[in-house]
C-alpha positions as CSV (number, residue, x, y, z in Angstrom):
1,X,0.0,0.0,0.0
2,X,1.3,3.5,-0.9
3,X,1.5,5.8,2.0
4,X,-0.5,9.0,2.0
5,X,2.8,11.0,2.3
6,X,4.2,9.4,-0.9
7,X,1.0,10.2,-2.8
8,X,1.1,13.8,-1.7
9,X,4.8,14.2,-2.6
10,X,4.4,12.7,-6.0
11,X,1.1,14.5,-6.7
12,X,2.8,17.8,-5.8
13,X,5.8,17.0,-8.0
14,X,3.5,16.1,-10.9
15,X,1.5,19.2,-10.5
16,X,4.6,21.4,-10.5
17,X,6.0,19.5,-13.5
18,X,2.7,19.9,-15.4
19,X,2.6,23.6,-14.7
20,X,6.2,24.1,-15.7
21,X,5.8,22.1,-18.8
22,X,2.8,24.1,-19.8
23,X,4.6,27.4,-19.2
24,X,8.0,26.3,-20.6
25,X,6.7,25.5,-24.1
26,X,8.3,22.1,-24.2
27,X,11.7,20.9,-25.2
28,X,13.0,20.7,-28.8
29,X,16.0,18.7,-27.9
30,X,14.3,15.3,-27.8
31,X,14.1,14.6,-24.1
32,X,12.5,11.1,-23.6
33,X,8.8,10.9,-22.8
34,X,8.4,10.6,-19.0
35,X,4.9,9.0,-19.1
36,X,6.4,5.8,-20.6
37,X,8.2,5.0,-17.4
38,X,6.3,6.7,-14.6
39,X,4.3,4.4,-12.5
40,X,4.1,2.6,-9.1
41,X,7.3,0.9,-7.9
42,X,7.2,-3.0,-8.0
43,X,7.2,-3.1,-4.2
44,X,4.5,-0.5,-4.0
45,X,6.8,1.9,-2.2
46,X,7.2,5.0,-4.4
47,X,7.0,5.8,-8.1
48,X,9.2,4.6,-10.9
49,X,10.6,7.6,-12.7
50,X,13.2,6.0,-15.0
51,X,14.6,2.8,-16.2
52,X,18.3,2.3,-15.7
53,X,18.5,1.7,-19.4
54,X,17.3,5.3,-19.9
55,X,20.2,6.7,-17.9
56,X,23.5,6.3,-19.8
57,X,26.9,6.8,-18.2
58,X,27.8,10.5,-18.6
59,X,24.3,11.3,-19.4
60,X,20.8,11.3,-17.9
61,X,17.1,11.2,-18.3
62,X,14.7,14.1,-17.7
63,X,11.3,13.0,-16.4
64,X,9.2,16.0,-17.2
65,X,6.1,14.5,-15.5
66,X,7.7,14.7,-12.0
67,X,10.3,17.4,-12.9
68,X,13.3,15.3,-11.9
69,X,16.5,14.7,-13.8
70,X,18.3,11.4,-13.2
71,X,22.0,11.1,-14.0
72,X,24.8,8.5,-14.0
73,X,28.1,10.4,-13.8
74,X,30.0,7.2,-13.3
75,X,29.1,3.5,-13.9
76,X,26.6,2.5,-11.2
77,X,26.4,6.0,-9.6
78,X,22.8,7.3,-9.9
79,X,22.1,10.9,-8.9
80,X,18.9,12.9,-9.1
81,X,18.0,16.6,-9.0
82,X,15.0,18.8,-9.6
83,X,14.7,19.4,-13.3
84,X,13.6,23.0,-12.6
85,X,16.3,25.6,-13.5
86,X,16.6,28.1,-10.6
87,X,17.3,30.9,-13.0
88,X,13.7,31.3,-14.4
89,X,12.0,28.0,-13.8
90,X,12.5,26.3,-17.1
91,X,12.8,22.5,-17.2
92,X,16.3,21.3,-18.1
93,X,16.2,19.4,-21.4
94,X,19.1,16.9,-21.5
95,X,22.3,15.6,-19.9
96,X,25.4,15.6,-22.2
97,X,29.0,14.8,-21.1
98,X,28.0,15.0,-17.4
99,X,26.4,18.4,-17.8
100,X,22.7,19.1,-17.3
101,X,21.5,21.7,-19.8
102,X,18.8,24.3,-19.5
103,X,17.6,25.2,-23.0
104,X,16.1,28.5,-22.1
105,X,19.2,30.6,-21.3
106,X,22.1,28.2,-21.5
107,X,22.7,27.4,-17.8
108,X,24.7,24.2,-17.3
109,X,24.9,22.2,-14.1
110,X,27.1,19.3,-12.9
111,X,25.5,15.9,-13.3
112,X,27.5,14.8,-10.2
113,X,26.3,17.4,-7.6
114,X,24.0,19.8,-9.4
115,X,26.3,22.9,-9.0
116,X,26.3,25.7,-11.6
117,X,28.9,25.2,-14.3
118,X,27.7,28.0,-16.5
119,X,25.2,30.8,-15.8
120,X,23.1,32.8,-15.9
121,X,21.8,30.6,-13.0
122,X,23.5,31.5,-9.8
123,X,22.2,28.6,-7.7
124,X,22.6,24.9,-8.4
125,X,19.9,22.2,-8.8
126,X,18.4,20.8,-5.7
127,X,19.2,17.1,-5.0
128,X,16.3,14.7,-5.1
129,X,16.2,11.4,-3.2
130,X,15.8,8.3,-5.3
131,X,16.5,4.7,-4.9
132,X,17.4,1.9,-7.4
133,X,15.0,-1.1,-7.3
134,X,16.1,-3.7,-9.8
135,X,16.3,-1.9,-13.2
136,X,14.2,1.0,-12.0
137,X,14.9,4.4,-10.5
138,X,12.3,5.1,-7.9
139,X,11.2,8.4,-6.2
140,X,10.0,7.5,-2.7
């Protein structure tokens, strides 16, 4: 059974992601569709937000539905951050060579720890807590 707290957290994240997606005008860089992987975790604890196969080493996966970007800076090291750029609230679009890229104004963030690598953003991306369950990345 999914706890009420989990439902509220995920519902809030989905609402924020939906609002931001509607305001942001979408991504033209080909970020993968989030709805294909978002769903309940196999053990019923949390929500699957990505498949490990969607998160290449040195790259990542942007789940627009829950506004989370999942990265794999090194083999087996899974990290997650809010996908909302702190500069003006756009969703980041992709992860290339361990850099998370915001398409709106060119900010770049580290896929390792979310710090700003290139502005105009002056604050880094906030870490998100995820777990790996089998072949899935799960938001608790």
